[in-house]
C-alpha positions in Angstrom: 105.2 121.8 57.7 105.1 120.7 61.4 103.9 117.2 62.0 100.9 116.9 64.3 100.6 113.9 66.7 97.1 113.0 67.9 97.3 111.5 71.4 94.4 109.5 72.7 94.9 109.1 76.4 96.4 111.6 78.7 97.7 109.4 81.5 101.3 109.0 82.4 102.5 107.6 79.0 100.4 110.0 76.9 101.6 113.0 78.9 105.3 111.9 78.8 105.1 111.3 74.9 103.4 114.6 74.5 106.0 116.4 76.6 109.0 114.9 74.7 107.1 115.5 71.3 106.6 119.2 72.0 110.3 119.5 73.1 111.2 118.1 69.7 109.1 120.5 67.8 106.0 118.4 67.1 102.4 119.8 67.4 100.4 117.8 69.8 96.6 117.4 70.1 95.9 115.4 73.3 92.7 113.9 74.5 91.1 111.8 77.3 87.8 110.2 78.0 86.6 113.0 80.3 86.9 115.9 78.1 89.3 118.6 77.1 88.4 120.9 80.0 90.1 118.4 82.3 93.4 118.9 80.5 93.7 122.7 80.9 96.5 122.4 83.5 98.4 119.9 81.4 98.3 121.7 78.1 99.3 125.0 79.9 102.2 123.1 81.2 103.0 121.6 77.8 103.1 125.1 76.1 101.7 126.6 72.9 102.5 123.6 70.7 99.8 121.5 72.5 96.1 121.8 72.7 93.4 119.6 74.2 90.5 118.1 72.2 88.2 115.1 72.2 89.5 111.7 71.1 87.7 112.0 67.8 89.3 115.5 67.2 92.8 114.3 68.2 92.5 111.3 65.9 91.4 113.6 63.0 94.1 116.2 63.6 97.1 113.9 63.9 99.2 113.0 61.0 99.6 109.9 63.1 98.2 109.0 66.4 99.3 107.4 69.7 96.7 105.3 71.5 97.5 105.0 75.2 94.2 104.1 77.1 93.5 101.2 79.4 93.2 98.1 77.3 89.6 97.5 78.5 88.6 100.7 76.6 90.3 100.0 73.3 87.0 99.6 71.5 86.2 103.3 72.5 88.9 104.4 70.1 87.3 106.3 67.1 87.7 104.2 64.0 86.8 106.6 61.1 89.1 109.5 61.8 92.1 107.1 62.1 91.5 105.3 58.8 94.7 105.3 56.6 96.8 106.6 59.5 99.6 105.0 61.4 98.5 104.4 65.0 101.3 103.7 67.8 99.7 101.5 70.4 101.2 101.5 74.0 98.6 99.2 75.4 99.4 96.6 78.1 97.1 94.0 79.5 96.5 94.1 83.2 93.8 91.6 83.9 93.4 93.0 87.4 92.3 96.3 85.9 90.9 95.2 82.5 89.2 92.0 83.5 90.3 88.6 81.9 90.5 88.4 78.1 90.6 84.8 77.3 92.3 85.2 73.9 95.2 87.1 75.7 95.3 84.6 78.6 95.6 81.6 76.2 98.2 83.2 73.9 95.8 83.4 71.0 96.0 87.2 70.5 98.1 90.2 71.3 97.2 93.5 72.8 98.1 95.5 69.7 96.4 92.8 67.5 93.2 93.6 69.2 93.6 97.2 68.4 94.4 96.4 64.8 91.2 94.4 64.5 89.3 97.4 65.9 91.0 99.7 63.4 90.9 97.7 60.2 91.8 100.6 58.0 94.7 101.9 60.2 98.2 100.7 60.5 99.0 99.8 64.0 102.5 99.5 65.5 103.5 98.6 69.0 105.4 101.4 70.8 106.4 102.8 74.3 104.7 99.9 76.1 107.8 98.5 78.0 109.3 101.6 79.4 108.2 103.5 82.6 106.4 106.7 81.6 108.9 108.9 83.6 111.8 107.3 81.6 110.4 108.3 78.2 111.6 111.9 78.9 114.8 111.0 80.7 116.5 107.9 79.5 117.0 108.9 75.8 120.6 109.6 74.6 122.1 110.5 71.2 122.5 108.0 68.5 125.9 106.2 68.9 125.9 106.5 72.7 127.5 103.4 74.1 124.9 101.1 75.8 122.0 103.3 74.5 118.7 102.0 75.7 116.6 100.1 73.2 112.9 99.8 72.7 110.8 97.3 70.6 108.2 97.8 68.0 106.1 95.4 65.8 103.7 96.1 63.0 102.1 94.4 60.0 103.0 97.4 58.1 106.7 98.3 57.4 106.0 102.0 57.2 104.4 101.9 60.6 107.5 100.2 62.2 109.7 102.7 60.3 107.8 105.6 61.8 108.1 104.2 65.4 111.9 103.6 64.7 112.3 107.3 63.6 110.4 108.5 66.6 112.3 106.3 69.0 115.5 107.7 67.5 114.4 111.3 68.0 113.3 110.4 71.5 116.9 109.0 72.1 116.3 105.2 71.8 117.6 102.4 69.6 115.0 100.1 68.1 114.5 96.4 67.8 111.8 95.4 65.2 110.1 92.2 66.5 108.3 91.7 63.2 104.7 91.3 62.8 102.0 92.2 65.4 101.3 88.6 66.0 104.9 88.5 67.6 104.4 91.6 69.8 103.5 89.4 72.8 107.3 89.1 73.2 107.4 92.6 74.8 104.2 92.3 76.8 103.7 92.4 80.4 105.8 90.2 82.7 108.1 89.0 79.8 111.8 89.4 80.2 112.0 92.6 78.1 109.2 94.3 80.1 110.0 97.7 81.7 113.8 97.0 82.2 116.5 99.2 80.9 118.3 97.1 78.0 120.5 97.9 75.1 119.8 96.6 71.7 121.6 93.2 72.1 120.1 92.6 75.5 116.6 93.5 74.2 117.0 91.0 71.3 118.0 88.3 73.8 115.1 89.1 76.1 112.7 89.0 73.2 113.9 85.6 72.1 113.5 84.2 75.7 110.0 85.4 76.1 107.3 82.7 77.0 104.1 82.8 74.9 101.9 82.6 78.0 102.5 83.5 81.6 
């Protein structure tokens, strides 16, 4: 049976993940805050394995979900339809866009940790947050490729990190598991690992060198 990915957020990252997922044979239900009618062109481009819906419908339809909305809107993510599901969080904190969030500024919280608090019955994992959207579909390479690009994940649930690891591999990337969500700040904006191309060894080094606050 085909796995369905519910994608909440149809911006650059959401669209790129959808495109690669469809290419790999997944079914995709994609949504945004403005309504499915605004996604007609994108869905036509993605082909018959994709359809547009509301965020609640995408959450309900997905075997797992990808949340990729501006951080300031994370509390709009539907809670009930995501209960019991793995949720991959791509969020980054841009205070210029999102407004200042003291718990993030002070190093007391992480972006994915905030989403996990909002989704107490879901299993949140960090994913796809430190790669340019255009590179999600172009930078992957087969397993075993020398200098293969690596991406990081983090989760309080091993099965969620394992799902991201499997998806990364299908997309063409190695994985470095940072550990718990409380450590996911290591791959957030403006840290050494953020949006640069790095292999597994380089990513591990950059994660280790990350400052807690910036």
